[in-house]
N, C-alpha and C positions, 0 to 999 in steps of 0.2 A: 505493500499498501505506500509506504514512503516512497519508494522509487516511481509510483505513478504520481504523487503529489508534486513530487521535484521534479519531475518530466513537463507535468501541466505547468507548473509555476515557472519553468524555464523558457518553456512556449509561448507563455502567456507576456512576459518581458519580450520577447521577440514582436508579438503581433503589437503589442502597446506601442512599443519604440516604431514601429512602420509606421503604424497609424499617425503620433505624433510626428513623424516624419515630414506628412506632407503639410506641417503648419509651422515647425521651427527645423529652420537651415541645418544647425548643428545638430540636431539628434542622428544623422546619420555617422559622423564621430562617435557619436556616445555609442551606439548600434555597433558601428564595428570594432570597438576597443572591448565591447562586451564581449562580441564573439570571440574574438582573441581571447579572453580569458578562459569562455568556454574551452575555445577548442585548445586549449595548452593541455589537458590531461590525454585524451586522445593520441598527440602529439608524442608524448614523453612516453606512453604506451610501445607505439609504435616503435619508437626508436629504439625502445629497451628490447623489442622483439627482433629489431633487423640486427642490434651489437651480438645477442643472443647466437643468430645465425651466423656470423660472420664467425664467432668463438667457434662454433660449433665446426663450421668448414675449414678452418686454420687448424683444429686438432683432432679432427676427424670424429667416428660417432661416439666414442669413448668421453665422457665428460671429463675434465683437468681438474686436477687438484683444486685449483681455484672455484671451480665452480661447485666442486662438491662442495666447499666452504660456503659458496653462496646458497645453495640449497639446504645447509643448514644455520641459515643466516635466521629463522625464525628462533629459534632455540636459543643461538648465542643473545638475541636481543632480550629473551626473556629475563633473562639475568641483569640485565642494563635497567637504571630507574626508569620509570614510569614516560619523565618527558623526554627523556630519550628517545624510547620506544614511539611514542606518538611523532618524533618529528623524524626518526627515520623513515616511519611507516607512511609517511603522509604521501610521499611520491615514490617510496622505495618498495612498498610490500610486494609491488608485483614481481621483484626481482627471483624469491623463493619459487612463484607460480610461474615463471618463465619454464622451470623444467617440469613438464609433464604432468602440470595438472588440467585437465581437461576442462574446466569451467573458469578457465583465466580470463579470458575475454567477457563473458557474461558478469565473471564476481566485478571485475576492475570498471565494467561499464555501471553496475549497481552501486560501487562505490563514487564513480563520478558522478551520477544521477544525485543521489543522497548528500554529497558532500561530506561523507562519510572519511574522518582520520584530517579531513581538510579545511579547517575555519577557514582560513584564509580565502578559497573560492565560496564557502557559503557565504562571507561577509560581502563578497564583492555581488552576489546575489541580491542578497537582503537590501543591500544599498543601492543598487540599480532598479531596483523595485520601487524601494522608498520613492526616490526620485521621482520615478516614469506615474507612478500612481498619484503624488502630490500634484505635479504638472495637469493629470487627467480630471481631479478633482477642482482646482484652481484655476485653472486657465492663466497662467502669469502672463504679463507683458513678456516681450522679448529680452529686456532686460534683467527681469530678475530669472526667466529660463535659462537663459545663457550663462548666470551664474549658477543656478541649480546644475546643470548640464556640465558646465566647468568643471565644479567641485565634483559630481559623478565619476567622469574620466582622471581627474587627478587622483580620487582614491583607487578607484578600480586598475588604475595603472600602477598603483603604489605597491595595492598587493598583489599584483602580478609580478613587480618587480622579485617580492618577495618570496614570493612561489618559483619565480624560474633560478632564484639562488639556491632554496632548497633542492630542488631539483637537478642545480649542479652539485649537490654533495651526495645525493641520492646515486648521482652517476660514480660518485668518488666511492662511494660504500659498496656499491655493485662492483667494484672492478677488483683486481687481485690482488688488494691491499684491505680485504674485508678485516683480514685477523686484526691489522692496525684500527680498525676504527674506532670499536670501544675505548682505548686509550685516549685517542684524539677528541674523542665526546667529554671523557671524563675531563682534560685539559682546558678544553673551549668554555664546560661549562662554569668554571672557576672567574674566567674574567669578563662572562658576557653582561653578567648584571651590573658591575663597572664601567663596561663602554658604552652601556646605554643610556646610562645616567651621563656619563661626560657626552655623550651626543646628545643628552636633549639639553643638557646646559649649554652648548654650543647653539644648537637650532634656536634658542629662547633670547640667548646673547644677538645670534646675527640677527633675529626678527626684531630684535629692540633698535638693537644698531642702525638695522635699515628703515625702521621709523622715526626715530631721530632725526635720520638723512634727509627722510620725505619731509618732515616739520621744517627744519630748520633751513632746507633750499626752499620751499615755497612760501615762506614768512619774509626771509632776506630779500627774495625778489620784491617784496614790497615795500620796501624801506627807503629806497633812494627815491625820494619823489621829485623830480625836478622841479626847479622852476621856468619860468618862461623865458625863451631864449632872447638875447637884445635884439636879433635878428628879426624874428617874428613880430616882436614890440615895435621895431620901427616900419617895417612894411604894413602892420593893421591899422588901416583906416575905416573909421564908420561910416565914411559918407560913399564907398564904394559897395556899398550894402541897398543904395537907394537908386531907382532908378527916375530919369527925367521926364519919361515918356511911355507909353505901354510897350512892354516888353513881347515876346515872342510865347511866354509860358500864359495858361490859363490854369487854376488851383481851383479845390475845394475840397473840406475837410470832409472827412469819414469818421462819423462818431458813432454807429450804432454798429454793433458786432455781425449782427444779422447782413447790413449793408456791404460791410467790410470784408467779409466771404463772398458775397455773390460779387461785386466789382470784381475782385479779383479773377473769380472764375470768368467772366463776362471778359476781363483785360486777357487773360489765357485764351481764351477762346478765339478772342478777333487778332491773333498775332499772326503773322505769316512767315515771318524769317528767322524771327531769333525771340528767348525767352530767357531772360537774368533774373534767379532767385537768390536771394542772399536772408540766413534767418539764424537768431542763436539758438531759437529750441524749433527741432521740427518732429511730430508726434503723430504715430497715427492711429489717433481717436477718429470721432467720425468727421471733423472739420479736415486733420490732416491726410485722410483718404481722399477726401475730395479734390484737395488742393495735387495730391498723388495722382490720382488719378486724370486730372481736369491736363496735367502736365506729361502723363502718357499721351494720351489722348491727341496733343499737339504733337509730339514728338512722332508719333505714328502718321501724321500726315504731313510730316516732314520738315517741320518747324526745329531748329536747331535750339536745344535745351540745355544751360548751365546752372547750376547751381552751386552754392557754398553754403556750408552750416559750421557752427562752432563746434571743435572738436568736442566737448563736455555731452553734447547733444549727440554727436555721432558716435561717443560712446554707449551714451545711456540708451538712447532711443532708436539708434540705426543699426548700430554694430548684429549684423547675424539676422536682420530683419527681412522678412522676402516680400514685401509690397517696396520698400527702395529698391531692392535687387530688382523686384519687375521693372522699376523705370531705369536705373543705373547700367542694367544689361541693355536696355536699349541703344542699336548704333547712332541714334540723334541725340542721344541725353550723357550728360556728364556730370558726376556729383566730385565735390572736393571737398575735405574737410581744414580747416584750419586750424592748426596747431591742437594734434593729436594730443591723449591725453598719454604722455611718457614720463613712467614712475622712475624710470633711471637720470631725467632731466628735471627735478621737481622748479628748480628755479624759472621754468616756463611754463610752469602748470598756470598761473596767474592771467595771464595774458590772453584774454577771451574774447571773441568775435561777438558783438555783440548789436550789428546791425539787422535793420530789417528792409528790405526794397523789394520792388517787381519790378522790370521793363518788360516792357513788348516794345517791340522794334524800336524805330525811332520816333513813335508816336505819343508814349504816355507811359509813367511809373507811378506806383504807389510808395510813400516812404513814412515811415513812423515807428511807433512804439511795440506794435502786435507781434509778437509771437507765434509761428506757423500750427496752432492746435484750438481745442474748442473752447478754451477756456476765455479767447482773445475773438475767434471766428466763428459766427455761426449764432444761432437761435437756438439752444439744444437746454434740456432740461440740464440740471446739476451745477456743480463750480463754475462762477465765470470773474472774469477782472473786466473794468472800464479804461478805455483805452481811446487812441485815436489815430489815425492816420491821416496824410495830406495826398491827394491825387492832383499832379501836374500832367498837363495836356502840353503839347508841343504844337500849336494852331495851324504853324505855318511849314510843319519841317523843318523848321531852323535851325542853322549850323550852333547857333547862340545860344541857344535852351539851354538850361539846365540840365535837361537829360543828360548831357554829354559830360557834364561832370561828375554825376553818380557814376556812367558810365565806365568813364577814366580809374575813378576810384576804385570798381569792382573789376578792373584788370588789373590794378595794382595788387588786392587779395588773390586774384586768379592764379597770378604767377609769383606768388610770394613763396620764400624758401619754407614756409611753414605750411603752406597749403598743400595737400598729399591725396592721392585721387584714390576715391571709395572704391567697391567693387564693381568693377567694369565690365569684365568678361563676358561675349554674348552667349557664352557656353551656358552662365547662370540661369539664362531665361529657360531651359530646358531642365532644370529640375521640378520635383512634383509641387513641391512648395511655394516654388514662386510661381509656375502657371496658376497652379489654384488664387494665388496672392492677386494676382492678373486680372483671373476672371471675378473674383471677388472685387476687386474697383470697379469694372468697367459695369456690373448690377448699384454698386454703390452711388458712381456716377450719372446713373438714367435715373436713378430714384431722385436724386438732390434736382435733377434740372427738369423732372416731371413736376418736384412739390414747389418749386422756386423758379419759376418758369421767367421772370424777369433775367433770371442770370444766365440763359440763354439767347438774351435779345443783343441785337447787334448796338454797341454804344454809340452813344451821341453825345460825345465828351464838349463838345462847343456848348450844347443846351445847357448842360450839369455844372461847367464850373464855371469861375470869378476871374477878369481882368486881372493880370497883374503888373507893376512896374518893373521888377526884376526878382529872380528867385536867386538866392544864393546855397552851395552848400557849405557846412563848417563838419570839418574832419578829424579828429586824434589822428596822431601817427599810425602806422598800420603794424610797428615791432611787436613781437610778443612778450617783452621786455619793458620796465616802468617808461611811462610816456610823457613827454614835455606838455603841462596840460593847455591846448593850444585853445581848445572848442569852451572850456571854462573862462578862459582868460578873454576869448572874444566876445562871449557873451553877456559876462559883467561890463565890458567895454561898450556894448552896445546900450545897455540898462542904464548906466550912469549918464550917457547923454540924452535921457527921455527927457521932456519937458513938464510930462503931467504925471505922469502913470506910470507903472511897472506890474505885471499881476504874473507871478510864477507857479503853476503848479507841477508839483513832483510825487513819487509815491513817499520816498523815504528823503529823509537829510540826514548823513552822516558825513560829519563836516571836519576840519581839522584849522587850524589858526588862521592860516591865509585864507582860506576858505568863509569863515566868521569875519574877518577883516572883508573881505570884497561885500559879503550883504550890510555890512555897516555904511560901507561905504556908497552904497546905493541908496541905502535909507538916507543917508544924510542929502545925497545928492539929487535925490526926487520926493517931489510932495506929497506923491501917491504909494507907496512900496510894499509889496503884500506876498506873502508868498502861503500857498494853500497845499497842505499834504495832508496825508490820513490819521487820526485820532489813534492812539493807541492802542484801541479796542478795535478800531477799525483796519489797522493796518494787518495784512496777509502776510509778511516779514515777520516771524517773532523777533528776530535779533535787528530788525529796524525799529520796530516799535519799543524793543528793551533800553536803544540807542535812544532814540528820542525822547523816551523819558528819564534819563541818566542826563543828556545835555541839554532840556530844555531851557533852562536859565541862560546857557551860552546863548542857544539860537536866539532866545525871546530878547535878550541884552542887546543885540545888533540892533535892534529898532526899526526891522521889519513888521509890519502887521501879521500876524498868523492866524491862520482860519483852520481848523483842524476837521475833516469830513468824517460825518458820521453817518452815511448812507447806509451801510449795514452791507455793501459789497465792495470790496476791495480796491482803490484808486489807484490806475498802473499808468494815467496818462502824464507825457512828459512837453510842458507847452509853456509859451511865456507870449504874453502881449507886453507891447511898448506904444505907450502912447495911442493914436488912432491909425497908425500906418504900419507897424511893424509887428509878426505874427511869427512865431518858432516853434515848428513841431518837429518831433524827433526820436532819438533814442536814449537820451544823455537823461540821465537821474542827477539829483543835486546830491551825489556821495562821493566818495572818495575812490571806488572803483571806477566809476563812470570819468572823475577827473584824472587819474593817473594810470591805470591798468586796461582797461577795456577798449577796443575800438568802438567810436561812436559818432553817429550822424546826426546832426541837427541843422533843418532847411532853414535859412529865414525868407522870408514873403513880403516883401514891402506891397504891401495891394488894401485900399482903405476896404474894400470890399471884404475882403478874407479876413482882416481883422474884425471887422462888424459879425460875419459871421461866426468867429471863433471865440468872441467875447459874448457874445448869448450864449454859445453852448458852454462855455465855462462857468456862466454866472449861475446855469443849473445847477450844477454841484454845490455854488459859493453860498445860495442858500439852504443849502444840508448840512452847514458848519457851524461849529461852534467859534465863536471869536474871542482871542484872548484879550483880554484887557493889558493894560499898564499894570498893572500889579501883578498880573499874571494868574488872575481868575477867569472864568470862561463865561458867557454869556451864551444861551441858545434861543436861538429865534422860534416863535410860534413853530410847532408842528416838528420842532427837531429834538428827537430823544437823544440823548446817548448812549451808546453801544455798551452791553456790559461786558465785561474781560473776566471770560469763565474762567474756571478754576485750571483746567486744562492750558486754556491760552497764558495766564501767568506762570504757572509754573515751567512752562514752555520758554516762556521768555526770561524767567530768573535762571533758568540753567544756561539758555544758551547766551546770555549777554554775559553772564559771571564767568562761565569757563572760557568765551571767547573775546572777553572788548579788549584784551591785550592784541587779538589781532584786529580790532575795527577796521582798520586802513584797509583790509582785504576783502571785508566782504558789504 
């Protein structure tokens, strides 16, 4: 019965792995290691049979003295301690059976199926079964699945290596030197325990040293915070951001999450020659799949599709993800990853790509703060963030359009030494899991277009956009190391020259002394200068919330009027309005990551019409804000209720901030 049960369990593991292989690309490697582990025992038996035949052929039909010794091995082993008997018998019990036992194959076949005397084989089976059962029940995302399968592969490989070592010792035991084996085993047992202790100590010390190496490398990379260079300061002129007459670009703010996804799909569908997408975070939830499907459809009709994604998302969301494989394996599509995670170079870990934009042909582009998944795009149930983009239309296909500034920036990132190619072999498309993913994408895309018919309409950008005098791109340096704070300097200089008012919207404020001084100078120079950010309770970033609470007095003392958003949904918008003409929209947060570490883009728009639209949109959030008074108290307008800081959130903030505040310049 045990033989049958074990045979069924092994078969079940193989069937489950084959079934999950249609979803998880790494499953084939997992199954391969499992099959190698299972196939090792029959291979050992076959090799020992071959060795017996060679000895018999060499010595004739009469067994040699050494072989007679081997035949007596079970009696010899009975005199040895139980541990030694089990170790030797794990792969060597077949040695005695090689001499005339009629049930040799059946006996060892049963041993193999039951895992009898083979604890490591049993452990490999149990662990692989546990991994597969967990994946069947929980249906994890691809990052979690990759971790589980990688752990399974590592454990099975380690057990396989240990069994291979035992098989080597078994072969030696079954050689002509059998008589010496008990003495060798006795000598080896004495030092085994101490060797294991020393090995464990070395492993712990090595792991600790590597962890310290990672932490120090990452932390030290954020400590040189460069000052603005004299050359940039001398070349910067605020008048360069204003236009004397209508420029080539028209623009409109995209505020609603559902509209933001629909306009992206519409732009992708209208492209005829090329599409460029850059994003910090790309996931294959509902909205992410809609975007991937739209891009795949564009590639299939001959459009050149190029995508660049930050290395964190590349590891967490895209690694071994068949939906992205379906797109990247198409000959008209290519994906590159900016600054892939490399634990051997921790000093590069902090430089992240935080840009978010989409370019279609020479016609139009969308740029802002939205990542490429359902928190920011689409109108679906569940968690969401409020954010915004700006759509810019190159009305006359002018070479002076800001579209070419964004394209030039993209080319710099695309050809950067830190950008590496994501899986792009055309053969990947033939894998079962990738074919399944591609079919699912087509179905999701068809359903989305049926449910949101406006996304399938031909865009009329001239009708929905507003005139501008000039549109200018601001960008941080693209190095993966600490950056000169060019975007922050440019924004503060633009704000300081305001004649009437400045309003900043930012989800987080994590500042250093340079930033506090800049806020103070803006407050001193501008009659009405204010910042709106999430309240502590409304902030979706626990560390950002904890830092704001801990440094509230420093922010308040700058003289900037503070508004704390209490709308109940985490606010992620990054925008500035200056007087009645300048509007700024992009990816830049008022924190030290955006100032010194991340690549960032902000679009400066000189347009009274766009400014009026943006002011109206911002005012909706400001109406749901607590207003901080000069004495630090809050006034809540009618209808505004302060959000509750739950016990869970309070604990998270306390833990994260107290544990990591020494590294606040990195967060």
